[in-house]
N, C-alpha and C positions, 0 to 999 in steps of 0.2 A: 272170055270173051269181053268185047267192048262194045256198049250201047250208049246212045246218048240219050240222056234225060231233059224235059223241058218241063219246068214249073211255072204254074198259071195260078193268077190269084192269089189267094191267101198263101200258097205254098210256098211264093217266093219270100215272103218274110218270114215263114217257118222255118226255111232253110238257109236263108240269105242268099239264094241265088236264081239266076232264070234259067240256067241250063247247067249240065256238067256231062263228062265221060265217065261213066260208072264200068267197073270190071265185075262181069257175073262168069260163074261158072257154067260149062255146057249143061244142057237140058234143065235150064231154070226156069219155072214158070212165070206169071204175073203174080200169083200169090207167095213164091219165094221173094221176089224182088219186093214184095209190099212189106215183107218180115225184116228184109235187110236194111230198108229205108226207114222203118221205125227205128231200128237198132243204131243207125249211123244219125238220125234226125228225130231224137225221142218228141219232140213238138208234133210231128206228124202221126200220132196216135190215133186220128180218127181217119186215117187213110183208107178204111175199108167204105166209108161215105162220099169217096171222090171216087169220079172216072178215069179209068185208063184207057189210054188210045195208043195202040202201036202202027206205026207207018200211017197214020191218018184214018185209022179204024178202031172203034171201041172195041175194047177185048173183054173176055171174062177171064176169071183166076187161073184156069186150067191151060190157058194157050202158054205154049213153050216159047220163048225167046230166043232169036236168033243175032248171029254176031253182024253188027252195024244196025240194028233196028233203033228207031227213034220211037221213045216212048215220052207221052204227054202226063202229067200228073195234072188232073181238071177237078180243082173243086165244085162242089153245088154253086150253082149262081142262083142268085133272087134278086128281084127288083120288081119296081114298081110305076 
């Protein structure tokens, strides 16, 4: 199945992309996606510290991804 990934903040530097169409197996969870992203983009080793949103709603690791989902990878933000 195909999903759309959106990268924000430092993740654009770590992946070299702002978005990407990604092919995943059926019945894949957010946790599975994180593992696949780490294998494809080794610089994303801190991905467990990032927020993941699916279709504009924050998601936990057990959420199953569906065909056509739009998934945002959002690193922690700090400011002052």
